[in-house]
N, C-alpha and C positions, 0 to 999 in steps of 0.2 A: 426667080421671085414666086413663080407659081409653086415651085418644090416647099419653099419655106411655108407658104400659107397652108399647104397641104399637111405639112408636119404638125401645125399648129393646131389645126382642125382635129387631127386624129388624137392629139394631148388632150384637148377639151373634151372630145368623146370618152376618152378613158377615164377623166376625172369626173364626168357626170356620172359613168356607170359604177365608178367607185363609192361616190357619194351615195347614190341612190342604194347600194347594198348595205352601207353602214348604216343608212336610215332606217331599211326595213329589219336590219338585225338588232338595232337598238329598241324598236317597237315591238318585237315579237314579244308573246307573252310567255312568261315562266311558267314551266310546269309545275303544277302543286303536288305535293308529298302527302300521302294519306297512310298513317300508322296502321299496320294489320290489328285486327281484333285478335287477343290473345285467347288461346284455346284452353280449356279446362275441364276436368272429369268431374262429375258429381255423384253423390249417393244418398240414398234416404237411410235414416236411422233404422236398426234392426233390434230385435230383443236377445238379450243376453244375461248373463251373469258378472257383477264386478266385485272383486274383494280389494278393499283398500289395505294397504300394508306399508311398512316401515322396513328399509333395507339399511343395514349397519356392517361395517367391517369390524373384525376383530381377531383375536388369535386363541388358540386351544391352550388351556392350562389343565395341570393336575390339580385336582381339589386338595390333595396332601401331597406335597412337593417338599421334601425335608433333607436338608443338608445335614450330612453326618459328620459332626465335628468331635474330635478328640478331646479327653477332659484333662490328659496328660501329655506331655511331650516327650519326643525321644526318637530313637532310629526304629524306622519300622523294619521289622525282620520276617514278617510274612505279610503279603497283599494278595487278597483272595477275590477283590472285587473286579467285576468286568461288566462294561457296559452293555445293556440289554439282557443280562442276567435276572431270573425271576429269583427272589430270595424271601425266605420267612423271618418273621420277628426273632430277633437274638442270633440270628446266623452271624458268625464271625468274620467280618469284612477285612481286618487286619489285626496285626499284633505288633504291640512296640516292645523293644527291649525293655525286659522287666527286672534285670538285674538290680539296678540301684532301687526300685521299688521293692523287691524283695528284702534288700538290707535295711531299709526305713522300717519294713514290717517287721522283721526279726527285732529290731532295736526296740520299737514301740511295743512288741510283744513283751520282751523281758522286762521293760519298765514297767509294764501294767501288771504282770505277774508278782514283781517285787512289792508293788503298792498295794496289790489287793491281798498279799500275804501278811504284810503289816497291818493293814486295815482289819483283818479278821482279828489279829491278836490284840488290838487296842479296842475293837468292838467287844471282845470277849471280857477284858479288864473292865470297860465301861459298865457292861451290865451288872458286873460284881461289885460296882462302885469302888474300883481299885485306881482308875484314872478320871481326869477331869473332861468336863463337857467340852472344853476348847481343845484338849489333845484330841478327842475323838472327831470334832469338826474338822480339825486341820488335817487329821489324817484321811477322812473321808473326802475333802476336797481334792487331796494330791491323787487319792485313787481315782476320782472321777476324771479329773484331768488327764491322768495317764491312759484311762478308758478312752477318753475321747480322740487323743493322739493314735492310740491302736487302731481305733474304727476308722480314722482318718486313713492311715496306712494300709489298712486292709480293703477299704475303698478305692484307693489310688493304684494298689496292685491289680485289682479287678478291672480297673479303667484301661490297663494295658491291652486288654482284648476289646477292639472297638466292633460294636454289634448293631445290625441292622435295628431300628426301633419299630419298624412296621413290615408288615408282608408287603412287597411291592416290586418294582422293576428298577434296576440301576440304570439312571439316565446319564450319569457321568462319572468317570474313574479315572482320575488324571495321575494318581502317586503310583509309586513303585517302591519295591522292596530296597532297602538301602538309602532311601530318601527320609528326611525328617519330617517327623508329625510335629506340628504346632498347634498349640491350643487356640480355637477361634477360626482355624483354616479348615474347610471341608476336606474329608479324604475321598467322598462319594456323595452324590445326590440321588436319592430313592423317591420314587413317586408311585401312587397307587392308580395305575392306568385303567383300573375299573369304574374310575369315578373322575370323568373330566368335566371341566367347566368353561364356560365362555363369560368373559366380562364385557359388558356392552356400556358404552357411554352415550346415554339418550339425552337428546335436547330438552331443556327444561319444559317446552310446550307441551309435551307428551306424559308429564309427571301424573296429572290427574287419571289419563286413560291408563297407566300402568297400574296404579294404586286401586282405581275402582273397577276396573274392568279385567283384573288380573286372571280369573279364571277362566275367561272368554277368550282369552287372547291365544291364538296358535303362533308357535315358534318353529321355524325348519332352520337347519343349518347346512350349508352348502360348502364343500372343499373341491375347487375345480381338481380334474385329473387330464390325464393325456388322453384325448378321445380317440386315438388309434390303439390304445391298450385297455384302458377301464373307463367305465363311467364315472360322473363325478359321483363323490361321496356324499349322502344326504342322509340326514338324521333329524328326528324330533328332538325338541328340547323342552325342558321343563324350567318354569321361572322359578328359582329357589328365594332368592331375596332381592328386596328393592331397597337402595339406600334411601334415610329417612332424612337426607339432605342434598342441597344443591352446591356444586362448586361454583363459588363467587369468581373464579378465575374463567372457567370455560363455560359456565352456564349449562353444566350437564349434570346427571346423576346416574350412578351406576346400577346396573341390573345384572345378576349372578344368574346364569342358567346352566342346567345340569345336562349333558348329552345323553338320551335315554336307550338309543340304538346305534348299531354298527360302530362300536368303539374301537373295532380292530382297524377300521379306515381312519380313525382321528389319533395324532399323536400331539403332545405338548409342542406347542412354537409353530404348529402349522396355522397359515393364514385361511381365515372362512369369510363367508358372507352369511349373516343372519338376517332370515325375512321374518317379520313379525304382522301376522294379518289381525286385522282389528274390526274392520266393516265389511260386512256381508250383505250384498243387495243382489237378490235373484228376480229374473223376469222382469226386467228394466230396459228401456230404449237406450241403446248405446251408440257410438260411432268410433271407427278406427282412429287410434292416436296420431296416426299420420295425417289426418286433417288439420291438426294443430300446428302452428309455428312454435318456434323456440320459446317465444314468450308467453304461448298458451293460448294467443289468440287464434280465430279461425274466421272463414267467410262462409256466408248462406248464398243461395242463389236464389233469385226472383223470377220465375217463369215468365211473369206477364210483361216484365221489362228487359228481360234477358240481362240484368244487371246483378253485380255481387254486392253484398252487405257485410262491413267488417263486425265481428263481435269480438271483445276483449277476453272473453273466457275465464273469468274470475270465479273463483270457488267452485271449480270443476272437480268432481269425483273420478278418479280414474284408477286403473290398474296397469299393467305394463302394456296392455295390448289395445284396450277401447277405454272410453269416457263415456260417463252418464250425460244423457242429452237432456236439458231442461223440457219440462212438459209443454211449454209454448213453443218448443223447437223440433216436436216429435215427428211432425209431418212435412217439415222443411227439408229442402236439398242442401247437402253439404259439400264444398269444394275438397275434393281429395287429392286433387294433382293440379298443379298450375297455380295454387295460392300464393306461391312467393312472387309471382311474377304479375300481381293486378293490385289496383288500389280500390278503396271504397268508392261505390257508386260506378265503377267501370263497366262497359258493356263487354260481353264475353260470348266466345263460340263455345259451345257445350258438346264434347266428346262423350262415348259411351264410359261410363263408370264402372263397367264390368272388368 
């Protein structure tokens, strides 16, 4: 009996201890979590120069790129065109079998000589009053028709020699001896590589700028190259023409630029980037572009409150490296690192901006 009472007392004691522990645990205050203050780097504006520019992509073209098309057809008996060759005007690129054209020429020649002889006799009679006006006119018309056929046959015979129409470089030469020359199908393509142009498709909003500020624009063309072998090919350009209309489909207008230097580094078909500089600002307060977010906004730092202020950054003039700081902000601190992890009015910890 005494053993049972002792067991009950022990059980009650354990229950009391457990209850006390539960009570203490449930009433223990939860630890509060304080978010750390974000760290940023700041920098004051400094003076520099800013050049406003527009960068467009395009391709190099030859100013005069001419397909050499035969005017008669037939078998090619001689083909001298080779891609890359420099040729002079009237250089014979190919010869077409002239046998059938010689026959036509001889027939037309014989017919013309016959009608010419007849016309001279009739003309002599007409001058002496021995024949009628009608007979004279009829004979003259036959002579003139034969002369036209003879001239055409002579021209076609001459066309069997396909000549270069300009001084230039052969870009394409895809035919061979023994193949057929067909009228309308080029035997070669020749270009003047001393006159290379670039056609730019410019957004409509820049039309007034190009029209009214043409002479003050600075245009440079850049063709990327293998950095391990050669530097990028760079050249100055001159604006030749500005299209007097806007494409209603693309809302763009065309500007033709002539490459002025380093032509040997540029060839038709090459991809290039063209930089058009139009606004020049010297000795102005600027800030690094890295201070701006993707949407162009940025943050200013207030020394008194240690908080940041959000600025939308609309209508900011900039180049590839910096942007011009508004006059009212030239003495402000700009957040140049950490701006992507803060919000307007947030307190921040400042690190060195150097």
